[in-house]
C-alpha positions in Angstrom: -11.0 -2.2 -15.8 -10.7 -5.7 -14.5 -11.8 -5.7 -10.8 -10.5 -8.9 -8.7 -12.8 -11.4 -8.4 -15.2 -11.7 -5.3 -14.3 -14.8 -4.0 -10.7 -13.5 -3.3 -11.2 -13.0 0.2 -11.6 -16.6 0.7 -7.9 -17.8 -0.2 -5.7 -18.0 2.4 -3.0 -15.2 1.9 -0.3 -17.1 1.8 -0.9 -20.6 1.6 2.3 -22.2 1.6 4.2 -19.6 3.7 7.8 -20.4 2.1 9.8 -18.0 4.2 13.0 -19.3 6.1 14.3 -17.4 9.0 17.5 -17.3 10.5 18.6 -18.8 14.1 16.8 -20.4 17.1 13.9 -17.7 17.2 11.0 -19.9 18.1 7.9 -19.1 15.8 4.5 -17.7 17.6 2.0 -20.6 18.0 -0.5 -20.7 15.7 -3.2 -19.4 18.4 -1.2 -16.4 19.2 -0.7 -15.6 15.1 -4.7 -15.7 15.2 -4.8 -13.5 18.6 -2.6 -10.9 17.3 -4.2 -10.8 13.6 -7.6 -10.4 15.2 -6.0 -7.2 17.2 -4.6 -5.5 14.5 -7.9 -6.3 12.2 -10.0 -4.5 14.7 -7.8 -1.7 14.9 -7.5 -1.5 11.0 -11.5 -1.5 10.7 -12.1 1.2 12.9 -9.1 3.5 12.1 -7.4 3.0 16.0 -4.1 3.5 16.9 -2.9 1.6 20.1 0.3 0.5 21.5 2.4 -2.4 20.5 1.1 -5.9 20.8 1.8 -7.9 23.7 5.0 -9.6 24.0 3.6 -12.8 23.6 1.6 -11.8 20.3 4.2 -9.7 18.6 6.0 -11.7 15.3 9.8 -12.5 15.9 10.9 -12.9 12.3 9.4 -12.5 8.8 7.6 -15.7 8.7 5.8 -14.7 11.9 5.1 -11.3 10.4 3.5 -12.5 7.3 1.6 -15.7 9.0 0.1 -12.3 11.1 -0.7 -10.5 8.0 -2.4 -13.6 6.9 -4.5 -13.6 9.8 -5.5 -10.2 9.8 -6.8 -10.7 6.2 -8.7 -13.8 7.4 -10.1 -11.8 10.1 -11.1 -9.0 7.7 -12.6 -10.7 5.0 -12.1 -8.2 2.7 -11.0 -9.2 -1.0 -7.1 -8.4 -2.0 -7.2 -5.5 -4.5 -3.8 -4.9 -4.8 -0.1 -5.5 -3.3 2.6 -3.1 -2.4 6.0 -4.3 -2.8 9.9 -3.3 -2.9 12.7 -5.2 -3.7 13.9 -7.2 -0.5 17.2 -6.5 1.5 18.9 -7.3 4.6 16.2 -7.4 7.4 13.5 -6.2 4.8 10.8 -8.0 2.8 8.6 -5.6 1.5 5.0 -6.9 0.7 1.9 -6.4 2.2 -2.0 -6.9 0.8 -4.0 -3.8 -0.2 -7.8 -4.6 0.6 -10.5 -3.8 -1.6 -12.6 -1.3 0.5 -9.8 1.0 0.8 -9.2 1.7 -2.7 -10.5 4.7 -4.6 -10.1 5.4 -8.7 -10.6 8.2 -10.5 -12.3 6.4 -13.7 -10.2 4.7 -17.0 -8.9 7.6 -18.8 -5.8 9.9 -18.5 -7.6 12.7 -16.6 -7.5 15.1 -19.5 -10.1 17.8 -19.6 -11.1 17.6 -16.0 -12.7 20.4 -14.2 -12.7 20.9 -10.3 -16.2 19.4 -10.6 -15.0 16.7 -11.9 -12.4 15.9 -9.0 -12.4 12.2 -7.7 -12.4 11.9 -3.8 -10.1 9.5 -1.7 -11.3 8.6 1.9 -8.9 8.0 4.2 -8.3 8.1 7.8 -6.4 11.3 8.7 -2.9 11.7 10.3 -4.1 13.6 13.5 -1.0 14.5 16.0 -1.4 13.9 19.7 -0.9 16.4 22.5 2.4 14.8 23.3 4.8 17.5 22.2 7.8 15.2 20.7 4.9 13.3 19.3 3.7 16.5 17.8 7.2 17.5 16.3 7.2 13.8 14.8 4.2 14.8 12.6 5.1 18.9 11.8 2.0 19.8 14.3 -0.4 18.6 11.1 -3.9 17.7 12.4 -6.5 16.7 9.7 -4.2 15.8 7.2 -3.9 12.7 4.9 -0.2 11.3 4.7 0.7 9.9 1.4 3.3 8.4 -0.6 3.7 9.3 -4.4 3.6 6.2 -6.8 3.1 4.4 -10.0 0.4 1.4 -10.2 0.1 -1.4 -12.4 -3.1 -3.0 -12.9 -2.9 -6.3 -14.1 -5.1 -7.7 -17.2 -4.0 -11.3 -16.9 -3.6 -13.7 -13.9 -0.1 -14.9 -12.8 -1.1 -18.1 -10.9 1.0 -20.2 -8.4 2.5 -22.9 -10.9 6.0 -24.9 -11.2 7.5 -22.8 -13.1 9.2 -19.1 -12.3 7.4 -16.1 -13.9 9.7 -14.2 -16.5 9.5 -10.2 -16.6 8.3 -11.0 -19.9 5.3 -12.7 -18.7 4.7 -10.0 -16.2 5.4 -7.1 -18.9 2.5 -8.9 -21.1 0.1 -9.1 -17.6 0.2 -5.4 -17.6 -3.2 -4.1 -18.5 -2.3 -0.1 -17.7 -0.2 2.1 -15.7 -1.2 4.7 -13.5 -0.4 7.3 -11.4 -1.1 6.8 -7.7 -0.8 7.9 -4.1 -0.3 5.4 -1.5 -2.4 6.5 1.8 -0.7 6.1 5.0 -1.5 4.9 8.3 -0.3 2.6 11.4 -2.2 0.8 13.5 0.4 1.5 16.1 0.5 4.8 18.2 3.1 7.2 17.2 4.6 7.1 20.3 5.7 3.1 19.9 8.9 1.8 18.6 7.5 -1.3 16.6 10.4 -3.2 14.9 10.4 -4.2 11.4 8.3 -7.2 11.4 5.8 -5.5 14.1 5.3 -3.0 10.5 5.3 -5.9 8.1 2.6 -7.9 10.5 0.3 -4.7 10.5 0.7 -4.5 6.4 3.8 -1.3 6.3 1.9 1.4 7.3 -0.5 0.9 4.1 -4.2 2.3 4.7 -5.5 2.3 1.4 -4.9 3.6 -2.4 -6.3 6.2 -4.5 -5.4 5.2 -8.3 -4.9 8.2 -10.5 -5.0 8.7 -14.2 -3.7 6.4 -16.8 -0.2 6.9 -18.0 1.9 5.7 -20.8 3.1 2.6 -20.0 6.5 2.6 -22.1 7.6 6.3 -20.7 6.4 4.8 -17.1 8.6 1.6 -17.3 11.6 3.7 -17.3 10.5 6.8 -15.2 13.0 6.5 -12.3 13.6 10.2 -11.6 11.5 13.2 -12.0 10.1 16.3 -10.0 7.0 16.0 -8.4 5.2 19.3 -7.9 2.8 19.4 -5.2 -0.1 22.4 -5.7 -2.4 22.9 -2.7 -5.0 26.1 -2.9 -3.4 28.7 -1.0 0.2 27.2 0.0 3.4 28.2 -2.4 4.1 24.7 -4.9 6.2 22.5 -3.4 8.7 20.4 -5.8 9.9 16.8 -4.4 13.1 15.3 -6.0 11.3 12.3 -7.2 13.8 9.2 -7.2 12.6 5.3 -7.5 14.4 3.7 -4.8 14.4 0.2 -6.3 15.4 1.6 -10.1 12.9 0.8 -12.8 9.8 0.6 -11.0 8.4 -2.7 -12.5 11.5 -4.4 -11.0 9.5 -5.0 -7.4 6.2 -6.1 -9.6 8.8 -9.0 -11.6 9.6 -9.8 -7.7 6.6 -9.8 -6.1 5.1 -12.3 -9.0 7.8 -14.5 -8.4 7.7 -14.5 -4.5 3.3 -14.8 -4.7 4.0 -17.8 -6.9 6.5 -19.4 -4.0 3.9 -18.8 -1.2 1.2 -20.6 -3.4 -0.7 -17.4 -3.6 0.2 -15.6 -7.2 -1.5 -12.5 -8.7 -5.0 -11.9 -10.4 -6.4 -9.9 -13.1 -7.6 -6.7 -12.1 -5.3 -6.4 -8.4 -3.5 -3.2 -8.7 0.6 -3.0 -7.4 2.4 -0.6 -6.0 6.3 -0.5 -6.1 7.7 2.4 -4.1 7.5 5.9 -3.4 9.1 8.7 -5.6 9.3 10.9 -2.5 8.6 9.2 1.1 5.8 10.2 3.0 4.2 14.0 3.2 1.0 15.3 4.3 -1.5 16.7 2.1 -4.5 18.9 3.4 -8.3 17.4 3.6 -10.8 19.2 1.9 -9.4 21.1 -1.4 -8.7 20.0 -4.7 -4.9 18.9 -4.4 -2.9 18.5 -7.9 0.3 16.0 -8.1 2.4 16.7 -11.4 4.5 13.7 -11.7 6.8 15.1 -14.1 6.2 14.5 -18.1 4.3 11.7 -17.2 0.7 13.5 -16.4 -0.8 15.4 -13.3 -3.0 13.7 -10.4 -5.7 15.5 -9.3 -7.6 14.5 -5.9 -9.9 15.8 -3.0 -9.1 14.1 0.6 -11.9 13.4 2.5 -11.6 12.3 6.1 -12.6 8.7 6.5 -15.4 8.4 9.6 -17.2 5.5 11.4 -15.9 1.6 10.7 -14.8 0.4 7.2 -17.2 -2.0 5.9 -16.9 -4.4 2.8 -18.3 -3.4 -0.9 
């Protein structure tokens, strides 16, 4: 399997930052963007939540938010192992990096013949409910669980760099090396009682804390997989079936958009990076400890054992 180049962390996240904004809202100063990025990076590294950033450091539009994203990446110094994305809409720009120290993989196969002893572990910050009754109700009273989103992940075998000509869907298809079942690992750097704007969330990486890349599936079957049931099996609990629907239509659509968007930002995509393009069933909680199995319709089954992350995330 391809891996992202080691120098990925040294490259600016958005060298050109070509994102216009409407109206006369002034942008954050470069100093404010740096400060905002440093605060969010410190929270991400330690798995901490806190209130909204001070008003002087909060992003005011998408361009600010992406500039703060870039400062988070610079402060962390972690290689970018992939991206999350979705098709843009009014007031919505869905793009954020996924960092190498937060990615877990199950291997290169399709997961067939896996015994319980072979089930891989994914480490993540747990979604612990605070003492506030209203906030506890928001999380269903769950403590010591990991919040996840079921997705498909596309691993690239070839670069899609910045260039003058746009990338066609056919060229992006040719750059895909494999398709996998995946779980996006969800967490926020804002406390549950905070009410962040979309740009606050965009600056923080759109609640991504990591990614579990599961077994490989057939690329042609996956590219047409818009709707299928997602069955969740947890030992000692009743089986739960979610109606899986891809929010943006065919799952490669957001990847085509991302390749072109990153080309315009002077960034590009690199061989070995993994791209996820939207949840099939929103976000839900899974317990830490037992082996959990998720069946993605006829595509295959993902098995994982979630483990609570502790301490500070270190690169490597």
